[in-house]
TORLO-121583 format. One record per residue: residue number from 1; x, y, z of N, C-alpha, C, O in turn. Coordinates in Angstrom, 2 decimals, decimal comma. Example, Ala and Ser with C-alpha at 12.3 -4.5 7.8 and 13.67 -1.06 7.14 Angstrom:
k; n_x; n_y; n_z; ca_x; ca_y; ca_z; c_x; c_y; c_z; o_x; o_y; o_z
1; 13,19; -5,69; 7,80; 12,30; -4,50; 7,80; 13,20; -3,30; 7,80; 14,24; -3,32; 8,46 $
2; 12,85; -2,25; 7,08; 13,67; -1,06; 7,14; 12,90; 0,03; 7,87; 13,41; 1,14; 8,04 $
***
This chain:
k; n_x; n_y; n_z; ca_x; ca_y; ca_z; c_x; c_y; c_z; o_x; o_y; o_z
1; 39,00; -156,46; -72,91; 38,00; -156,89; -72,45; 38,49; -158,29; -70,87; 39,16; -159,23; -71,31 $
2; 38,26; -158,36; -69,69; 37,96; -159,12; -68,67; 37,02; -160,16; -69,40; 36,26; -160,05; -70,36 $
3; 37,51; -161,62; -68,25; 36,72; -163,00; -68,45; 35,55; -162,41; -67,90; 35,84; -161,49; -67,14 $
4; 34,13; -162,64; -68,03; 33,00; -162,40; -67,10; 32,04; -163,59; -67,17; 31,99; -164,62; -67,84 $
5; 31,28; -163,03; -66,19; 30,32; -164,40; -65,51; 28,83; -164,11; -66,04; 28,19; -163,07; -65,89 $
6; 28,48; -165,14; -66,61; 26,73; -165,40; -66,58; 26,46; -166,73; -66,08; 27,12; -167,33; -65,24 $
7; 25,34; -167,16; -66,75; 24,24; -167,85; -66,35; 24,05; -169,05; -67,04; 23,85; -168,88; -68,25 $
8; 24,05; -170,23; -66,66; 23,08; -171,09; -67,93; 22,81; -172,50; -67,17; 23,72; -173,09; -66,60 $
9; 21,45; -173,00; -67,22; 21,31; -174,33; -67,12; 22,79; -175,08; -67,56; 23,42; -174,89; -68,60 $
10; 23,23; -176,16; -66,20; 23,49; -176,97; -66,20; 23,39; -178,76; -65,30; 23,14; -178,88; -64,10 $
11; 23,63; -179,79; -66,13; 23,70; -180,90; -65,90; 24,36; -180,86; -64,90; 25,36; -180,25; -65,27 $
12; 24,57; -181,25; -63,19; 25,61; -181,28; -62,57; 25,66; -183,15; -62,15; 26,67; -183,84; -62,07 $
13; 24,34; -183,56; -61,97; 24,55; -185,24; -62,29; 23,27; -185,81; -62,64; 22,16; -185,29; -62,48 $
14; 23,57; -187,06; -63,18; 21,95; -187,84; -63,64; 21,01; -187,30; -63,13; 20,57; -187,78; -62,09 $
15; 20,52; -186,35; -63,60; 18,82; -186,12; -63,59; 18,98; -184,99; -62,93; 17,81; -184,65; -62,77 $
16; 19,52; -184,33; -62,52; 19,61; -183,19; -61,62; 20,38; -182,00; -62,16; 21,50; -182,34; -62,54 $
17; 20,14; -180,85; -62,28; 20,68; -179,80; -62,98; 19,99; -178,56; -62,65; 18,76; -178,55; -62,61 $
18; 20,75; -177,39; -62,37; 20,06; -175,97; -61,58; 20,91; -174,54; -62,49; 21,98; -174,88; -62,98 $
19; 20,68; -173,69; -62,64; 21,50; -172,35; -63,32; 22,21; -172,30; -62,00; 21,92; -172,34; -60,81 $
20; 23,61; -172,17; -63,02; 24,51; -172,27; -62,53; 25,66; -171,25; -63,04; 25,68; -171,68; -64,19 $
21; 26,40; -170,47; -63,04; 27,23; -169,05; -62,94; 28,29; -169,92; -63,47; 28,52; -171,00; -62,93 $
22; 29,45; -169,24; -65,27; 30,01; -169,68; -65,89; 30,60; -168,36; -66,16; 30,26; -167,19; -66,36 $
23; 31,91; -169,28; -66,05; 32,67; -167,68; -66,73; 33,52; -168,53; -68,24; 34,18; -169,54; -68,49 $
24; 32,90; -167,18; -69,02; 33,51; -167,11; -70,08; 34,95; -166,40; -70,18; 35,44; -165,36; -69,73 $
25; 35,32; -167,31; -70,88; 36,68; -166,96; -71,48; 36,72; -166,04; -72,75; 35,90; -166,12; -73,66 $
26; 37,88; -165,07; -72,70; 37,68; -163,79; -74,35; 37,88; -165,00; -75,28; 38,45; -166,03; -74,92 $
27; 37,28; -164,77; -76,73; 36,90; -165,95; -77,33; 38,13; -165,81; -78,56; 38,69; -164,88; -79,14 $
28; 38,21; -167,28; -78,59; 39,36; -167,29; -79,37; 40,06; -167,42; -80,89; 39,29; -167,49; -81,85 $
29; 41,21; -167,45; -81,10; 41,15; -166,42; -82,09; 39,60; -167,27; -83,77; 39,31; -166,53; -84,71 $
30; 39,17; -168,27; -83,70; 37,79; -168,73; -84,41; 36,71; -168,37; -83,63; 35,57; -168,54; -84,06 $
31; 36,86; -168,03; -82,87; 35,35; -167,94; -81,73; 34,62; -167,05; -81,78; 35,02; -165,99; -82,27 $
32; 33,32; -167,18; -81,32; 32,38; -166,15; -81,69; 31,68; -166,29; -79,88; 31,54; -167,31; -79,20 $
33; 31,21; -164,24; -79,40; 30,52; -165,34; -78,03; 29,41; -164,64; -78,24; 29,43; -163,43; -78,46 $
34; 28,17; -165,48; -78,19; 26,69; -165,03; -78,86; 26,13; -165,01; -77,06; 26,31; -165,78; -76,12 $
35; 25,15; -163,24; -77,27; 24,06; -163,30; -76,13; 23,10; -164,36; -76,44; 22,36; -164,25; -77,42 $
36; 23,08; -165,43; -75,61; 21,51; -165,85; -76,54; 20,00; -165,64; -75,56; 19,82; -165,70; -74,35 $
37; 19,01; -165,37; -76,77; 18,05; -164,49; -76,36; 17,18; -165,79; -76,16; 16,48; -165,85; -75,15 $
38; 17,18; -166,94; -77,15; 16,15; -167,62; -76,43; 16,45; -169,41; -76,84; 16,91; -169,62; -77,96 $
39; 16,28; -170,13; -76,30; 16,95; -171,56; -76,46; 16,03; -172,60; -76,20; 15,06; -172,28; -75,52 $
40; 16,15; -174,05; -76,69; 15,27; -175,17; -76,62; 16,24; -175,83; -76,00; 17,45; -175,63; -76,12 $
41; 15,43; -177,06; -74,98; 16,49; -178,32; -74,63; 15,77; -179,56; -75,22; 14,72; -179,95; -74,71 $
42; 16,48; -180,36; -76,57; 16,32; -180,98; -77,31; 16,52; -182,05; -76,81; 16,73; -182,30; -75,62 $
43; 16,46; -183,20; -78,22; 16,17; -184,48; -77,39; 17,83; -185,39; -76,91; 18,04; -186,45; -76,33 $
44; 18,58; -184,50; -77,40; 19,98; -184,95; -77,19; 19,95; -184,04; -75,86; 19,73; -184,75; -74,88 $
45; 20,04; -183,25; -75,67; 19,72; -183,22; -73,99; 19,48; -183,74; -72,97; 19,94; -183,77; -71,82 $
46; 18,26; -184,37; -73,84; 17,60; -185,15; -72,96; 17,93; -186,18; -72,29; 17,69; -186,50; -71,12 $
47; 18,86; -186,98; -73,58; 19,14; -188,01; -73,66; 20,78; -187,57; -72,34; 21,11; -188,20; -71,34 $
48; 21,01; -187,13; -72,56; 22,59; -186,28; -71,35; 21,88; -186,09; -70,23; 22,55; -186,66; -69,37 $
49; 20,81; -185,58; -69,65; 20,04; -185,24; -68,71; 19,93; -187,18; -67,76; 20,49; -187,36; -66,68 $
50; 19,17; -188,28; -68,44; 18,60; -189,12; -68,56; 19,96; -190,64; -68,24; 19,68; -191,77; -67,85 $
51; 21,33; -190,11; -68,58; 22,07; -191,18; -68,82; 22,66; -191,35; -67,96; 23,59; -190,55; -67,90 $
52; 22,62; -192,20; -66,99; 24,17; -191,93; -65,99; 25,57; -192,30; -67,12; 25,82; -192,67; -68,27 $
53; 26,19; -191,89; -65,81; 27,68; -191,67; -66,80; 28,17; -190,52; -67,11; 29,34; -190,13; -67,18 $
54; 26,73; -189,79; -67,37; 27,13; -188,40; -68,80; 28,42; -187,94; -68,34; 28,94; -188,63; -67,47 $
55; 29,14; -186,79; -68,78; 30,66; -186,21; -68,14; 29,83; -184,16; -68,20; 29,60; -183,30; -69,05 $
56; 29,68; -184,37; -66,46; 29,35; -183,64; -65,47; 30,76; -182,46; -65,27; 31,95; -182,73; -65,16 $
57; 30,39; -181,72; -65,28; 28,97; -181,00; -65,42; 28,63; -180,14; -67,45; 29,23; -179,65; -68,40 $
58; 27,83; -180,36; -67,16; 27,45; -179,96; -68,86; 26,47; -178,68; -68,68; 25,67; -178,40; -67,80 $
59; 26,80; -178,12; -69,69; 25,83; -177,18; -70,42; 25,08; -177,51; -71,32; 25,47; -177,91; -72,42 $
60; 23,42; -177,34; -70,85; 22,42; -177,84; -71,80; 22,34; -176,12; -72,47; 22,64; -174,98; -72,11 $
61; 21,59; -176,97; -73,97; 21,04; -175,48; -75,19; 21,77; -175,37; -75,89; 22,26; -174,27; -76,15 $
62; 22,07; -176,30; -76,39; 22,95; -176,17; -77,68; 22,52; -175,46; -78,73; 23,28; -174,79; -79,43 $
63; 21,04; -175,55; -78,95; 20,38; -174,51; -80,20; 19,64; -174,20; -79,62; 18,87; -174,56; -78,73 $
64; 20,13; -172,79; -80,64; 19,95; -171,54; -79,96; 20,14; -169,98; -80,70; 21,15; -169,83; -81,38 $
65; 19,28; -168,94; -80,57; 19,58; -167,77; -81,51; 19,70; -167,03; -80,48; 19,47; -167,46; -79,35 $
66; 20,15; -165,53; -80,76; 20,85; -164,84; -79,42; 22,01; -163,08; -81,01; 21,76; -162,67; -82,14 $
67; 22,67; -162,91; -80,39; 22,98; -161,55; -80,52; 24,58; -161,93; -80,59; 25,13; -162,46; -79,63 $
68; 25,35; -161,59; -81,92; 27,08; -161,27; -81,45; 27,50; -160,50; -80,37; 27,27; -159,30; -80,45 $
69; 27,91; -160,80; -79,66; 28,87; -159,71; -78,48; 29,91; -159,99; -78,65; 30,47; -159,42; -77,71 $
70; 30,68; -160,49; -79,21; 32,46; -160,24; -79,80; 32,81; -161,16; -80,23; 32,11; -162,15; -80,00 $
71; 33,88; -161,33; -80,94; 34,20; -162,04; -82,47; 35,75; -162,15; -82,32; 36,48; -161,27; -81,87 $
72; 36,19; -163,55; -82,84; 37,91; -163,82; -81,91; 38,28; -163,17; -83,63; 37,54; -163,00; -84,60 $
73; 39,69; -162,94; -83,42; 40,40; -161,89; -84,04; 40,13; -162,83; -85,60; 39,60; -162,20; -86,52 $
74; 40,41; -163,93; -85,77; 40,07; -164,44; -87,30; 38,42; -164,47; -88,09; 38,35; -164,88; -89,25 $
75; 37,23; -164,04; -87,39; 35,98; -164,36; -87,73; 36,21; -163,28; -88,57; 36,88; -162,28; -88,31 $
76; 35,42; -163,63; -89,93; 35,25; -162,83; -90,94; 33,40; -163,20; -90,91; 32,33; -162,60; -90,89 $
77; 33,71; -163,99; -90,92; 31,41; -163,67; -91,38; 30,67; -163,68; -90,64; 29,59; -164,22; -90,89 $
78; 30,98; -162,93; -89,04; 29,73; -161,97; -88,56; 30,51; -161,19; -87,96; 31,74; -161,24; -87,94 $
79; 29,95; -160,58; -87,55; 30,19; -158,77; -86,89; 29,15; -159,11; -85,33; 28,14; -159,78; -85,15 $
80; 29,82; -158,44; -84,60; 29,09; -157,53; -83,54; 27,89; -157,19; -84,19; 27,79; -156,78; -85,35 $
81; 26,72; -157,42; -83,15; 25,57; -156,88; -83,21; 24,72; -157,38; -84,30; 23,78; -156,80; -84,84 $
82; 25,33; -158,83; -84,60; 24,55; -159,21; -85,45; 24,02; -160,31; -85,23; 24,78; -161,18; -84,79 $
83; 22,59; -160,68; -85,44; 21,50; -161,58; -85,13; 21,56; -163,15; -85,85; 21,10; -163,45; -86,95 $
84; 22,28; -164,06; -84,88; 22,63; -165,26; -85,12; 21,74; -166,52; -84,84; 21,12; -166,38; -83,79 $
85; 21,50; -167,70; -85,45; 21,04; -168,63; -84,96; 22,38; -170,18; -85,20; 23,11; -170,43; -86,16 $
86; 22,19; -170,86; -83,93; 23,62; -171,88; -83,62; 22,39; -172,84; -83,36; 21,30; -172,85; -82,80 $
87; 23,08; -173,50; -83,98; 23,16; -175,59; -84,30; 24,37; -176,36; -84,47; 25,24; -176,32; -85,33 $
88; 24,20; -177,13; -83,39; 24,93; -178,15; -82,91; 25,80; -178,82; -84,43; 26,88; -178,49; -84,92 $
89; 25,16; -179,47; -84,70; 25,64; -180,26; -85,89; 25,64; -178,89; -88,15; 25,90; -179,23; -89,30 $
90; 25,26; -177,68; -87,58; 25,68; -177,16; -88,78; 27,05; -177,24; -89,00; 27,96; -177,08; -88,19 $
91; 27,11; -177,67; -90,81; 28,67; -177,10; -90,94; 29,08; -175,99; -90,91; 28,24; -175,09; -90,93 $
92; 29,85; -175,81; -90,88; 30,73; -174,93; -91,24; 32,06; -174,79; -92,56; 32,62; -173,80; -93,04 $
93; 32,15; -175,84; -92,75; 33,09; -175,93; -94,13; 34,40; -176,21; -94,04; 35,22; -176,66; -94,84 $
94; 34,49; -175,64; -92,15; 36,28; -175,72; -92,27; 36,55; -177,71; -91,33; 37,73; -178,03; -91,27 $
95; 35,71; -178,57; -90,85; 35,40; -179,21; -90,48; 36,23; -180,20; -90,79; 37,01; -179,75; -91,61 $
96; 36,57; -181,72; -90,48; 37,28; -182,80; -90,68; 36,97; -184,03; -91,33; 37,67; -184,96; -91,73 $
97; 35,34; -183,72; -91,35; 34,52; -184,65; -91,78; 33,90; -183,84; -93,12; 33,89; -182,61; -93,02 $
98; 33,41; -184,39; -94,28; 33,74; -183,58; -95,48; 31,45; -183,84; -95,34; 30,88; -184,82; -94,87 $
99; 31,04; -183,05; -95,70; 29,22; -182,45; -95,34; 28,74; -183,23; -96,38; 29,22; -182,78; -97,41 $
100; 28,11; -184,07; -96,59; 27,45; -184,85; -97,58; 26,02; -183,88; -97,97; 25,34; -183,57; -96,99 $
101; 25,71; -183,57; -98,82; 24,63; -183,24; -99,31; 23,95; -183,88; -99,71; 22,89; -183,45; -100,17 $
***
């Protein structure tokens, strides 16, 4: 499948954002592409919007829900068509820092 273009809300400069076209690459070996059906702009997004010097462009809305469209070759815990919830700091069990319960 070829790369495709989609849309997202992007911070373009401090305090300014807009709906932008985004090119999506094929998923990497351990990556998943999710068709976002609902998202929220949380406090960390607001912080990025209001903080001078934040790296831009920045795609907002990292806490979301949607449906898996594509999975990378090594992905075994979700399948195409499955509904998922995305969270910015959700432990995956493979991160460098151990998760403390």
